[in-house]
Backbone atoms as SQL, in Angstrom:
CREATE TABLE atoms (id INTEGER PRIMARY KEY, chain TEXT, resi INTEGER, resn TEXT, atom TEXT, x REAL, y REAL, z REAL);
INSERT INTO atoms VALUES
  (1, 'A', 1, 'MET', 'N', -82.688, -8.696, 10.206),
  (2, 'A', 1, 'MET', 'CA', -83.867, -8.802, 9.755),
  (3, 'A', 1, 'MET', 'C', -83.397, -6.962, 9.126),
  (4, 'A', 2, 'GLY', 'N', -84.459, -6.834, 7.798),
  (5, 'A', 2, 'GLY', 'CA', -83.959, -5.771, 7.625),
  (6, 'A', 2, 'GLY', 'C', -85.271, -4.517, 7.400),
  (7, 'A', 3, 'ILE', 'N', -84.685, -3.697, 7.918),
  (8, 'A', 3, 'ILE', 'CA', -85.705, -3.033, 8.531),
  (9, 'A', 3, 'ILE', 'C', -85.868, -1.627, 7.696),
  (10, 'A', 4, 'ALA', 'N', -87.366, -0.948, 7.209),
  (11, 'A', 4, 'ALA', 'CA', -87.204, 0.494, 6.377),
  (12, 'A', 4, 'ALA', 'C', -88.055, 0.643, 7.127),
  (13, 'A', 5, 'MET', 'N', -88.305, 2.156, 6.768),
  (14, 'A', 5, 'MET', 'CA', -89.285, 3.649, 7.245),
  (15, 'A', 5, 'MET', 'C', -89.865, 4.264, 6.016),
  (16, 'A', 6, 'SER', 'N', -91.595, 4.608, 6.389),
  (17, 'A', 6, 'SER', 'CA', -91.849, 5.472, 5.398),
  (18, 'A', 6, 'SER', 'C', -91.517, 6.752, 5.499),
  (19, 'A', 7, 'ASP', 'N', -92.086, 8.203, 5.126),
  (20, 'A', 7, 'ASP', 'CA', -92.156, 9.289, 4.564),
  (21, 'A', 7, 'ASP', 'C', -93.286, 9.623, 5.552),
  (22, 'A', 8, 'GLU', 'N', -93.095, 10.769, 6.359),
  (23, 'A', 8, 'GLU', 'CA', -94.720, 11.268, 7.160),
  (24, 'A', 8, 'GLU', 'C', -96.190, 10.815, 6.703),
  (25, 'A', 9, 'LEU', 'N', -95.782, 11.408, 5.014),
  (26, 'A', 9, 'LEU', 'CA', -96.770, 11.036, 4.419),
  (27, 'A', 9, 'LEU', 'C', -97.606, 9.904, 3.619),
  (28, 'A', 10, 'LYS', 'N', -96.574, 8.789, 4.049),
  (29, 'A', 10, 'LYS', 'CA', -97.000, 7.376, 3.899),
  (30, 'A', 10, 'LYS', 'C', -96.745, 7.117, 1.898),
  (31, 'A', 11, 'MET', 'N', -95.926, 7.660, 1.854),
  (32, 'A', 11, 'MET', 'CA', -95.852, 7.780, -0.020),
  (33, 'A', 11, 'MET', 'C', -94.749, 6.776, -0.516),
  (34, 'A', 12, 'ILE', 'N', -93.115, 7.284, 0.319),
  (35, 'A', 12, 'ILE', 'CA', -92.294, 6.249, -0.090),
  (36, 'A', 12, 'ILE', 'C', -91.617, 5.172, 1.225),
  (37, 'A', 13, 'ALA', 'N', -91.319, 4.478, 1.330),
  (38, 'A', 13, 'ALA', 'CA', -90.479, 3.815, 1.517),
  (39, 'A', 13, 'ALA', 'C', -88.865, 3.880, 1.501),
  (40, 'A', 14, 'GLN', 'N', -88.279, 3.990, 2.465),
  (41, 'A', 14, 'GLN', 'CA', -86.375, 3.919, 2.368),
  (42, 'A', 14, 'GLN', 'C', -86.000, 2.614, 3.483),
  (43, 'A', 15, 'PRO', 'N', -84.866, 1.730, 3.097),
  (44, 'A', 15, 'PRO', 'CA', -84.341, 0.965, 3.142),
  (45, 'A', 15, 'PRO', 'C', -83.301, 1.613, 4.927),
  (46, 'A', 16, 'LEU', 'N', -83.545, 1.221, 5.807),
  (47, 'A', 16, 'LEU', 'CA', -83.001, 1.941, 7.329),
  (48, 'A', 16, 'LEU', 'C', -82.253, 1.673, 7.931),
  (49, 'A', 17, 'GLU', 'N', -81.786, 0.180, 8.406),
  (50, 'A', 17, 'GLU', 'CA', -80.530, -0.574, 8.428),
  (51, 'A', 17, 'GLU', 'C', -81.315, -2.368, 8.356),
  (52, 'A', 18, 'PHE', 'N', -80.241, -2.697, 9.058),
  (53, 'A', 18, 'PHE', 'CA', -80.066, -4.135, 9.174),
  (54, 'A', 18, 'PHE', 'C', -79.961, -4.166, 10.923),
  (55, 'A', 19, 'ILE', 'N', -80.699, -5.341, 11.564),
  (56, 'A', 19, 'ILE', 'CA', -80.400, -5.791, 13.053),
  (57, 'A', 19, 'ILE', 'C', -80.098, -7.259, 12.864),
  (58, 'A', 20, 'PRO', 'N', -79.584, -7.667, 13.276),
  (59, 'A', 20, 'PRO', 'CA', -78.843, -8.935, 13.716),
  (60, 'A', 20, 'PRO', 'C', -80.385, -9.836, 14.496),
  (61, 'A', 21, 'ALA', 'N', -80.669, -11.096, 14.039),
  (62, 'A', 21, 'ALA', 'CA', -81.947, -11.177, 14.563),
  (63, 'A', 21, 'ALA', 'C', -81.017, -12.076, 15.810),
  (64, 'A', 22, 'GLU', 'N', -80.304, -12.796, 15.531),
  (65, 'A', 22, 'GLU', 'CA', -79.423, -13.304, 17.367),
  (66, 'A', 22, 'GLU', 'C', -78.592, -12.546, 17.778),
  (67, 'A', 23, 'PRO', 'N', -78.436, -12.185, 19.331),
  (68, 'A', 23, 'PRO', 'CA', -79.221, -12.813, 19.665),
  (69, 'A', 23, 'PRO', 'C', -80.623, -12.018, 20.293),
  (70, 'A', 24, 'PHE', 'N', -81.759, -12.519, 19.975),
  (71, 'A', 24, 'PHE', 'CA', -83.127, -12.273, 19.753),
  (72, 'A', 24, 'PHE', 'C', -83.440, -10.888, 20.922),
  (73, 'A', 25, 'SER', 'N', -82.400, -10.728, 22.290),
  (74, 'A', 25, 'SER', 'CA', -82.768, -9.646, 23.413),
  (75, 'A', 25, 'SER', 'C', -82.046, -8.138, 22.222),
  (76, 'A', 26, 'GLY', 'N', -81.248, -8.709, 21.788),
  (77, 'A', 26, 'GLY', 'CA', -80.034, -7.380, 21.066),
  (78, 'A', 26, 'GLY', 'C', -81.108, -6.862, 19.606),
  (79, 'A', 27, 'PHE', 'N', -82.004, -7.942, 19.213),
  (80, 'A', 27, 'PHE', 'CA', -82.659, -7.681, 18.099),
  (81, 'A', 27, 'PHE', 'C', -83.795, -6.817, 19.059),
  (82, 'A', 28, 'LEU', 'N', -84.328, -7.357, 19.832),
  (83, 'A', 28, 'LEU', 'CA', -85.557, -6.649, 20.588),
  (84, 'A', 28, 'LEU', 'C', -85.125, -5.335, 21.152),
  (85, 'A', 29, 'ASP', 'N', -83.931, -5.207, 22.017),
  (86, 'A', 29, 'ASP', 'CA', -83.623, -3.659, 21.973),
  (87, 'A', 29, 'ASP', 'C', -83.640, -2.466, 21.283),
  (88, 'A', 30, 'ARG', 'N', -83.234, -2.932, 19.764),
  (89, 'A', 30, 'ARG', 'CA', -82.630, -2.142, 18.723),
  (90, 'A', 30, 'ARG', 'C', -83.984, -1.903, 18.206),
  (91, 'A', 31, 'LEU', 'N', -85.254, -2.720, 17.951),
  (92, 'A', 31, 'LEU', 'CA', -86.220, -2.501, 17.401),
  (93, 'A', 31, 'LEU', 'C', -87.092, -1.788, 18.552),
  (94, 'A', 32, 'LYS', 'N', -86.865, -1.640, 20.003),
  (95, 'A', 32, 'LYS', 'CA', -87.223, -0.948, 20.514),
  (96, 'A', 32, 'LYS', 'C', -86.769, 0.465, 20.241),
  (97, 'A', 33, 'GLU', 'N', -85.539, 1.005, 20.296),
  (98, 'A', 33, 'GLU', 'CA', -84.991, 2.183, 19.904),
  (99, 'A', 33, 'GLU', 'C', -85.732, 3.052, 19.042),
  (100, 'A', 34, 'LEU', 'N', -85.681, 1.825, 17.925),
  (101, 'A', 34, 'LEU', 'CA', -86.291, 2.897, 16.793),
  (102, 'A', 34, 'LEU', 'C', -87.437, 3.056, 16.619),
  (103, 'A', 35, 'LEU', 'N', -88.155, 1.935, 17.178),
  (104, 'A', 35, 'LEU', 'CA', -90.013, 2.240, 17.926),
  (105, 'A', 35, 'LEU', 'C', -90.381, 3.111, 18.396),
  (106, 'A', 36, 'ARG', 'N', -88.943, 4.519, 19.292),
  (107, 'A', 36, 'ARG', 'CA', -89.455, 5.424, 20.291),
  (108, 'A', 36, 'ARG', 'C', -89.166, 6.143, 19.359),
  (109, 'A', 37, 'GLU', 'N', -87.466, 6.051, 18.528),
  (110, 'A', 37, 'GLU', 'CA', -87.299, 7.161, 17.889),
  (111, 'A', 37, 'GLU', 'C', -87.874, 7.882, 16.657),
  (112, 'A', 38, 'TYR', 'N', -88.619, 7.014, 16.195),
  (113, 'A', 38, 'TYR', 'CA', -89.327, 7.300, 14.809),
  (114, 'A', 38, 'TYR', 'C', -90.644, 7.130, 15.392),
  (115, 'A', 39, 'GLU', 'N', -91.716, 7.106, 16.460),
  (116, 'A', 39, 'GLU', 'CA', -92.696, 6.612, 16.571),
  (117, 'A', 39, 'GLU', 'C', -93.368, 6.310, 15.886),
  (118, 'A', 40, 'VAL', 'N', -92.904, 4.748, 15.648),
  (119, 'A', 40, 'VAL', 'CA', -93.555, 3.775, 14.790),
  (120, 'A', 40, 'VAL', 'C', -95.448, 3.720, 15.046),
  (121, 'A', 41, 'GLU', 'N', -96.070, 3.750, 13.963),
  (122, 'A', 41, 'GLU', 'CA', -97.365, 3.093, 14.250),
  (123, 'A', 41, 'GLU', 'C', -97.888, 2.025, 13.690),
  (124, 'A', 42, 'LEU', 'N', -96.863, 1.262, 12.904),
  (125, 'A', 42, 'LEU', 'CA', -97.010, 0.273, 12.680),
  (126, 'A', 42, 'LEU', 'C', -95.838, -0.630, 11.892),
  (127, 'A', 43, 'ILE', 'N', -95.485, -2.092, 12.556),
  (128, 'A', 43, 'ILE', 'CA', -95.176, -2.908, 12.148),
  (129, 'A', 43, 'ILE', 'C', -95.605, -3.790, 11.234),
  (130, 'A', 44, 'LEU', 'N', -94.522, -4.043, 10.176),
  (131, 'A', 44, 'LEU', 'CA', -95.146, -4.932, 8.789),
  (132, 'A', 44, 'LEU', 'C', -94.328, -5.865, 9.036),
  (133, 'A', 45, 'LEU', 'N', -94.860, -7.068, 8.786),
  (134, 'A', 45, 'LEU', 'CA', -93.829, -8.430, 8.690),
  (135, 'A', 45, 'LEU', 'C', -93.816, -8.274, 7.057),
  (136, 'A', 46, 'GLY', 'N', -92.927, -9.035, 6.859),
  (137, 'A', 46, 'GLY', 'CA', -92.543, -9.849, 5.698),
  (138, 'A', 46, 'GLY', 'C', -93.367, -11.640, 5.622),
  (139, 'A', 47, 'MET', 'N', -94.342, -11.734, 5.208),
  (140, 'A', 47, 'MET', 'CA', -95.492, -12.972, 5.186),
  (141, 'A', 47, 'MET', 'C', -94.575, -14.040, 4.155),
  (142, 'A', 48, 'PRO', 'N', -93.462, -14.903, 4.062),
  (143, 'A', 48, 'PRO', 'CA', -93.321, -15.982, 3.028),
  (144, 'A', 48, 'PRO', 'C', -94.588, -16.195, 2.562),
  (145, 'A', 49, 'ARG', 'N', -95.039, -16.369, 1.263),
  (146, 'A', 49, 'ARG', 'CA', -95.843, -17.324, 0.862),
  (147, 'A', 49, 'ARG', 'C', -94.947, -18.257, -0.809),
  (148, 'A', 50, 'ASN', 'N', -95.926, -19.478, -1.251),
  (149, 'A', 50, 'ASN', 'CA', -95.404, -19.887, -2.346),
  (150, 'A', 50, 'ASN', 'C', -95.545, -19.129, -3.450),
  (151, 'A', 51, 'MET', 'N', -95.469, -19.747, -4.758),
  (152, 'A', 51, 'MET', 'CA', -95.244, -19.061, -5.638),
  (153, 'A', 51, 'MET', 'C', -97.216, -18.571, -6.070),
  (154, 'A', 52, 'ASP', 'N', -97.500, -20.121, -5.847),
  (155, 'A', 52, 'ASP', 'CA', -99.049, -20.505, -5.917),
  (156, 'A', 52, 'ASP', 'C', -99.776, -19.676, -4.897),
  (157, 'A', 53, 'GLY', 'N', -99.562, -18.807, -4.175),
  (158, 'A', 53, 'GLY', 'CA', -100.209, -18.125, -2.810),
  (159, 'A', 53, 'GLY', 'C', -100.096, -19.171, -1.394),
  (160, 'A', 54, 'SER', 'N', -99.402, -20.010, -1.682),
  (161, 'A', 54, 'SER', 'CA', -100.013, -21.096, -0.085),
  (162, 'A', 54, 'SER', 'C', -98.927, -20.894, 0.433),
  (163, 'A', 55, 'TYR', 'N', -99.076, -21.182, 1.598),
  (164, 'A', 55, 'TYR', 'CA', -98.355, -20.815, 3.060),
  (165, 'A', 55, 'TYR', 'C', -97.449, -22.007, 3.590),
  (166, 'A', 56, 'GLY', 'N', -96.538, -21.914, 3.435),
  (167, 'A', 56, 'GLY', 'CA', -95.390, -23.078, 3.564),
  (168, 'A', 56, 'GLY', 'C', -94.748, -22.380, 5.256),
  (169, 'A', 57, 'GLU', 'N', -93.485, -23.975, 5.501),
  (170, 'A', 57, 'GLU', 'CA', -93.306, -23.846, 6.278),
  (171, 'A', 57, 'GLU', 'C', -92.289, -22.510, 7.207),
  (172, 'A', 58, 'ALA', 'N', -92.217, -21.879, 6.083),
  (173, 'A', 58, 'ALA', 'CA', -91.388, -20.061, 6.628),
  (174, 'A', 58, 'ALA', 'C', -92.351, -19.791, 6.918),
  (175, 'A', 59, 'SER', 'N', -93.996, -19.339, 6.536),
  (176, 'A', 59, 'SER', 'CA', -94.454, -18.453, 7.196),
  (177, 'A', 59, 'SER', 'C', -95.296, -18.993, 8.630),
  (178, 'A', 60, 'MET', 'N', -95.175, -19.746, 8.745),
  (179, 'A', 60, 'MET', 'CA', -95.484, -20.274, 10.114),
  (180, 'A', 60, 'MET', 'C', -93.818, -19.778, 11.019),
  (181, 'A', 61, 'LYS', 'N', -92.890, -20.052, 10.888),
  (182, 'A', 61, 'LYS', 'CA', -91.633, -19.564, 11.498),
  (183, 'A', 61, 'LYS', 'C', -92.187, -18.141, 11.713),
  (184, 'A', 62, 'VAL', 'N', -92.762, -16.947, 10.531),
  (185, 'A', 62, 'VAL', 'CA', -92.983, -15.832, 10.846),
  (186, 'A', 62, 'VAL', 'C', -94.644, -15.641, 11.823),
  (187, 'A', 63, 'ARG', 'N', -95.239, -16.907, 11.864),
  (188, 'A', 63, 'ARG', 'CA', -96.359, -16.420, 12.699),
  (189, 'A', 63, 'ARG', 'C', -96.078, -16.386, 13.896),
  (190, 'A', 64, 'GLU', 'N', -94.854, -17.484, 14.287),
  (191, 'A', 64, 'GLU', 'CA', -94.230, -17.699, 16.133),
  (192, 'A', 64, 'GLU', 'C', -93.874, -16.622, 16.096),
  (193, 'A', 65, 'PHE', 'N', -92.637, -15.926, 14.880),
  (194, 'A', 65, 'PHE', 'CA', -92.293, -14.939, 15.445),
  (195, 'A', 65, 'PHE', 'C', -93.131, -13.337, 15.547),
  (196, 'A', 66, 'GLU', 'N', -94.597, -13.227, 15.343),
  (197, 'A', 66, 'GLU', 'CA', -94.832, -12.400, 15.170),
  (198, 'A', 66, 'GLU', 'C', -96.133, -12.757, 16.703),
  (199, 'A', 67, 'ALA', 'N', -96.252, -13.799, 17.597),
  (200, 'A', 67, 'ALA', 'CA', -96.619, -13.850, 18.091),
  (201, 'A', 67, 'ALA', 'C', -95.751, -13.761, 19.411),
  (202, 'A', 68, 'VAL', 'N', -94.680, -13.520, 19.480),
  (203, 'A', 68, 'VAL', 'CA', -93.488, -13.389, 20.245),
  (204, 'A', 68, 'VAL', 'C', -93.524, -11.833, 20.169),
  (205, 'A', 69, 'LEU', 'N', -93.058, -11.177, 19.107),
  (206, 'A', 69, 'LEU', 'CA', -93.418, -9.672, 19.126),
  (207, 'A', 69, 'LEU', 'C', -94.575, -9.198, 19.696),
  (208, 'A', 70, 'LYS', 'N', -95.486, -9.781, 19.214),
  (209, 'A', 70, 'LYS', 'CA', -96.841, -9.195, 19.844),
  (210, 'A', 70, 'LYS', 'C', -96.987, -8.857, 21.633),
  (211, 'A', 71, 'ASN', 'N', -95.783, -9.996, 22.552),
  (212, 'A', 71, 'ASN', 'CA', -95.821, -9.902, 23.792),
  (213, 'A', 71, 'ASN', 'C', -95.020, -9.126, 24.081),
  (214, 'A', 72, 'SER', 'N', -94.164, -8.179, 23.192),
  (215, 'A', 72, 'SER', 'CA', -92.786, -7.581, 23.888),
  (216, 'A', 72, 'SER', 'C', -93.023, -5.898, 23.209),
  (217, 'A', 73, 'ILE', 'N', -94.425, -5.925, 22.523),
  (218, 'A', 73, 'ILE', 'CA', -93.754, -4.277, 22.297),
  (219, 'A', 73, 'ILE', 'C', -95.617, -4.153, 22.242),
  (220, 'A', 74, 'THR', 'N', -95.967, -2.495, 21.875),
  (221, 'A', 74, 'THR', 'CA', -97.286, -2.389, 21.788),
  (222, 'A', 74, 'THR', 'C', -97.569, -2.187, 20.358),
  (223, 'A', 75, 'ALA', 'N', -96.828, -1.919, 19.657),
  (224, 'A', 75, 'ALA', 'CA', -97.330, -1.294, 18.427),
  (225, 'A', 75, 'ALA', 'C', -97.912, -2.662, 17.547),
  (226, 'A', 76, 'PRO', 'N', -99.178, -2.023, 16.477),
  (227, 'A', 76, 'PRO', 'CA', -99.617, -3.019, 15.719),
  (228, 'A', 76, 'PRO', 'C', -98.631, -3.746, 14.458),
  (229, 'A', 77, 'ILE', 'N', -98.978, -5.025, 14.949),
  (230, 'A', 77, 'ILE', 'CA', -98.521, -5.640, 13.267),
  (231, 'A', 77, 'ILE', 'C', -98.995, -6.247, 12.567),
  (232, 'A', 78, 'LYS', 'N', -98.837, -6.357, 11.369),
  (233, 'A', 78, 'LYS', 'CA', -99.646, -6.593, 10.105),
  (234, 'A', 78, 'LYS', 'C', -98.458, -7.503, 9.635),
  (235, 'A', 79, 'THR', 'N', -98.927, -8.451, 9.050),
  (236, 'A', 79, 'THR', 'CA', -98.013, -8.952, 7.642),
  (237, 'A', 79, 'THR', 'C', -98.619, -8.462, 6.053),
  (238, 'A', 80, 'TRP', 'N', -97.411, -8.748, 5.168),
  (239, 'A', 80, 'TRP', 'CA', -97.868, -8.363, 4.272),
  (240, 'A', 80, 'TRP', 'C', -97.010, -9.803, 3.268),
  (241, 'A', 81, 'ASP', 'N', -97.442, -10.026, 2.333),
  (242, 'A', 81, 'ASP', 'CA', -97.050, -10.831, 1.313),
  (243, 'A', 81, 'ASP', 'C', -95.716, -10.346, 1.036),
  (244, 'A', 82, 'GLU', 'N', -94.239, -10.900, 0.666),
  (245, 'A', 82, 'GLU', 'CA', -92.755, -11.103, 0.493),
  (246, 'A', 82, 'GLU', 'C', -92.639, -10.951, -0.786),
  (247, 'A', 83, 'ARG', 'N', -93.441, -12.100, -1.371),
  (248, 'A', 83, 'ARG', 'CA', -92.968, -12.999, -2.782),
  (249, 'A', 83, 'ARG', 'C', -91.894, -11.921, -3.703),
  (250, 'A', 84, 'LEU', 'N', -90.538, -12.764, -3.910),
  (251, 'A', 84, 'LEU', 'CA', -90.392, -11.824, -4.816),
  (252, 'A', 84, 'LEU', 'C', -89.427, -10.660, -4.295),
  (253, 'A', 85, 'THR', 'N', -89.907, -10.313, -2.836),
  (254, 'A', 85, 'THR', 'CA', -88.621, -8.917, -2.529),
  (255, 'A', 85, 'THR', 'C', -87.368, -9.038, -2.171),
  (256, 'A', 86, 'THR', 'N', -86.936, -10.498, -2.465),
  (257, 'A', 86, 'THR', 'CA', -85.171, -10.381, -2.340),
  (258, 'A', 86, 'THR', 'C', -84.748, -10.765, -3.754),
  (259, 'A', 87, 'VAL', 'N', -85.774, -11.148, -4.418),
  (260, 'A', 87, 'VAL', 'CA', -85.226, -11.565, -6.144),
  (261, 'A', 87, 'VAL', 'C', -85.284, -9.615, -6.281),
  (262, 'A', 88, 'GLN', 'N', -86.075, -9.343, -6.583),
  (263, 'A', 88, 'GLN', 'CA', -85.839, -7.717, -6.678),
  (264, 'A', 88, 'GLN', 'C', -84.799, -6.654, -5.854),
  (265, 'A', 89, 'ALA', 'N', -84.571, -6.970, -4.685),
  (266, 'A', 89, 'ALA', 'CA', -83.436, -6.148, -3.782),
  (267, 'A', 89, 'ALA', 'C', -82.023, -6.849, -4.489),
  (268, 'A', 90, 'ASN', 'N', -81.606, -7.892, -5.061),
  (269, 'A', 90, 'ASN', 'CA', -80.534, -8.577, -5.688),
  (270, 'A', 90, 'ASN', 'C', -80.761, -7.943, -6.750),
  (271, 'A', 91, 'ARG', 'N', -81.661, -7.734, -7.986),
  (272, 'A', 91, 'ARG', 'CA', -81.714, -7.453, -9.309),
  (273, 'A', 91, 'ARG', 'C', -81.114, -5.703, -8.694),
  (274, 'A', 92, 'ALA', 'N', -81.773, -4.935, -7.906),
  (275, 'A', 92, 'ALA', 'CA', -81.670, -3.252, -7.448),
  (276, 'A', 92, 'ALA', 'C', -80.330, -3.723, -7.457),
  (277, 'A', 93, 'LEU', 'N', -79.369, -4.376, -6.478),
  (278, 'A', 93, 'LEU', 'CA', -78.204, -3.793, -5.949),
  (279, 'A', 93, 'LEU', 'C', -76.825, -4.578, -7.434),
  (280, 'A', 94, 'THR', 'N', -77.511, -5.938, -7.903),
  (281, 'A', 94, 'THR', 'CA', -76.738, -5.940, -9.264),
  (282, 'A', 94, 'THR', 'C', -76.599, -4.952, -10.238),
  (283, 'A', 95, 'GLN', 'N', -77.609, -4.324, -10.310),
  (284, 'A', 95, 'GLN', 'CA', -78.188, -3.369, -11.648),
  (285, 'A', 95, 'GLN', 'C', -77.075, -2.117, -11.355),
  (286, 'A', 96, 'GLY', 'N', -77.190, -2.184, -9.658),
  (287, 'A', 96, 'GLY', 'CA', -76.314, -0.494, -8.954),
  (288, 'A', 96, 'GLY', 'C', -74.929, -0.498, -8.744),
  (289, 'A', 97, 'ARG', 'N', -74.483, -2.495, -9.664),
  (290, 'A', 97, 'ARG', 'CA', -72.473, -3.330, -9.169),
  (291, 'A', 97, 'ARG', 'C', -72.603, -2.741, -7.911),
  (292, 'A', 98, 'ALA', 'N', -73.438, -3.452, -7.018),
  (293, 'A', 98, 'ALA', 'CA', -73.129, -3.295, -5.515),
  (294, 'A', 98, 'ALA', 'C', -71.942, -4.415, -5.613),
  (295, 'A', 99, 'LYS', 'N', -71.089, -4.366, -4.519),
  (296, 'A', 99, 'LYS', 'CA', -70.287, -5.149, -4.386),
  (297, 'A', 99, 'LYS', 'C', -70.217, -6.271, -3.828),
  (298, 'A', 100, 'LYS', 'N', -69.946, -7.046, -3.761),
  (299, 'A', 100, 'LYS', 'CA', -70.568, -8.628, -3.098),
  (300, 'A', 100, 'LYS', 'C', -70.720, -8.158, -1.672),
  (301, 'A', 101, 'LYS', 'N', -69.666, -8.174, -0.624),
  (302, 'A', 101, 'LYS', 'CA', -69.784, -7.790, 0.735),
  (303, 'A', 101, 'LYS', 'C', -70.913, -6.686, 1.119),
  (304, 'A', 102, 'LYS', 'N', -71.239, -5.545, -0.048),
  (305, 'A', 102, 'LYS', 'CA', -71.648, -4.099, 0.293),
  (306, 'A', 102, 'LYS', 'C', -73.671, -5.252, 0.236),
  (307, 'A', 103, 'LYS', 'N', -73.767, -5.897, -0.971),
  (308, 'A', 103, 'LYS', 'CA', -74.814, -6.489, -0.814),
  (309, 'A', 103, 'LYS', 'C', -75.444, -7.714, -0.210),
  (310, 'A', 104, 'ARG', 'N', -75.063, -8.563, 0.509),
  (311, 'A', 104, 'ARG', 'CA', -75.204, -9.013, 1.272),
  (312, 'A', 104, 'ARG', 'C', -75.526, -8.032, 2.654),
  (313, 'A', 105, 'GLN', 'N', -74.961, -7.101, 2.620),
  (314, 'A', 105, 'GLN', 'CA', -75.357, -6.599, 4.058),
  (315, 'A', 105, 'GLN', 'C', -76.842, -5.550, 3.504),
  (316, 'A', 106, 'ASN', 'N', -77.007, -5.183, 2.327),
  (317, 'A', 106, 'ASN', 'CA', -77.918, -4.530, 2.054),
  (318, 'A', 106, 'ASN', 'C', -79.511, -5.173, 1.999),
  (319, 'A', 107, 'VAL', 'N', -79.053, -6.188, 1.155),
  (320, 'A', 107, 'VAL', 'CA', -80.449, -7.212, -0.072),
  (321, 'A', 107, 'VAL', 'C', -81.235, -6.865, 1.368),
  (322, 'A', 108, 'ASP', 'N', -81.136, -7.356, 2.722),
  (323, 'A', 108, 'ASP', 'CA', -82.493, -7.317, 3.728),
  (324, 'A', 108, 'ASP', 'C', -83.510, -6.324, 4.237),
  (325, 'A', 109, 'SER', 'N', -82.488, -5.267, 4.233),
  (326, 'A', 109, 'SER', 'CA', -83.240, -3.587, 4.322),
  (327, 'A', 109, 'SER', 'C', -84.064, -3.155, 3.273),
  (328, 'A', 110, 'ILE', 'N', -83.081, -3.484, 1.793),
  (329, 'A', 110, 'ILE', 'CA', -83.809, -3.121, 0.407),
  (330, 'A', 110, 'ILE', 'C', -85.071, -3.962, 0.643),
  (331, 'A', 111, 'SER', 'N', -84.675, -5.358, 1.031),
  (332, 'A', 111, 'SER', 'CA', -86.381, -6.035, 0.458),
  (333, 'A', 111, 'SER', 'C', -87.028, -5.815, 1.506),
  (334, 'A', 112, 'ALA', 'N', -86.836, -5.187, 2.383),
  (335, 'A', 112, 'ALA', 'CA', -87.803, -4.707, 3.358),
  (336, 'A', 112, 'ALA', 'C', -88.453, -3.638, 2.850),
  (337, 'A', 113, 'ALA', 'N', -88.064, -2.215, 2.126),
  (338, 'A', 113, 'ALA', 'CA', -88.400, -1.557, 1.575),
  (339, 'A', 113, 'ALA', 'C', -89.336, -1.628, 0.403),
  (340, 'A', 114, 'ILE', 'N', -88.815, -2.276, -0.405),
  (341, 'A', 114, 'ILE', 'CA', -89.688, -3.105, -1.362),
  (342, 'A', 114, 'ILE', 'C', -90.715, -3.616, -0.802),
  (343, 'A', 115, 'LEU', 'N', -90.702, -4.458, 0.541),
  (344, 'A', 115, 'LEU', 'CA', -92.320, -4.689, 1.098),
  (345, 'A', 115, 'LEU', 'C', -93.269, -4.078, 1.507),
  (346, 'A', 116, 'LEU', 'N', -92.087, -2.837, 2.141),
  (347, 'A', 116, 'LEU', 'CA', -93.029, -1.538, 2.569),
  (348, 'A', 116, 'LEU', 'C', -93.825, -0.841, 1.517),
  (349, 'A', 117, 'GLN', 'N', -93.352, -0.597, 0.501),
  (350, 'A', 117, 'GLN', 'CA', -93.391, 0.368, -0.614),
  (351, 'A', 117, 'GLN', 'C', -94.988, -0.117, -1.317),
  (352, 'A', 118, 'SER', 'N', -94.640, -1.677, -1.667),
  (353, 'A', 118, 'SER', 'CA', -96.460, -2.073, -1.800),
  (354, 'A', 118, 'SER', 'C', -97.264, -2.458, -1.220),
  (355, 'A', 119, 'TYR', 'N', -96.940, -2.133, 0.169),
  (356, 'A', 119, 'TYR', 'CA', -98.103, -2.162, 1.458),
  (357, 'A', 119, 'TYR', 'C', -98.579, -0.327, 0.945),
  (358, 'A', 120, 'LEU', 'N', -97.614, 0.447, 1.331),
  (359, 'A', 120, 'LEU', 'CA', -98.039, 1.778, 0.708),
  (360, 'A', 120, 'LEU', 'C', -98.916, 2.161, -0.620),
  (361, 'A', 121, 'ASP', 'N', -98.039, 1.644, -1.187),
  (362, 'A', 121, 'ASP', 'CA', -99.047, 1.981, -2.336),
  (363, 'A', 121, 'ASP', 'C', -100.450, 0.821, -2.908),
  (364, 'A', 122, 'GLY', 'N', -100.247, -0.059, -2.037),
  (365, 'A', 122, 'GLY', 'CA', -101.706, -0.608, -1.587),
  (366, 'A', 122, 'GLY', 'C', -103.084, 0.436, -1.409),
  (367, 'A', 123, 'LEU', 'N', -102.040, 1.613, -0.372),
  (368, 'A', 123, 'LEU', 'CA', -102.650, 2.179, 0.481),
  (369, 'A', 123, 'LEU', 'C', -104.078, 3.124, -0.345),
  (370, 'A', 124, 'ALA', 'N', -102.932, 3.589, -1.370),
  (371, 'A', 124, 'ALA', 'CA', -103.780, 4.676, -2.389),
  (372, 'A', 124, 'ALA', 'C', -104.449, 4.536, -2.974);
């Protein structure tokens, strides 16, 4: 899963890292470390939606993940429309001429940064 952070002024998002989702206990341990280290105020989860705005099967999986996460951490969790973030991340990496291996490693964290930036822009 891609992880991104904002600056202290909540103006600029930047990719932080990729954490493998499996094993879930390893993911959760690393997430908790980041929550403590960066004093996270909010976790923003990408909510997949169909292009017509409806929710599909993937969004149900995110809701299930959100429920499990809420039982494991104390930080508030919010979902945000993630439509086209992966497309934008792939385009940015392609334009930056990233090598295929590097591209695969970075696309999730860059998608997370795009999602977070969209949220931050909505706050302004």
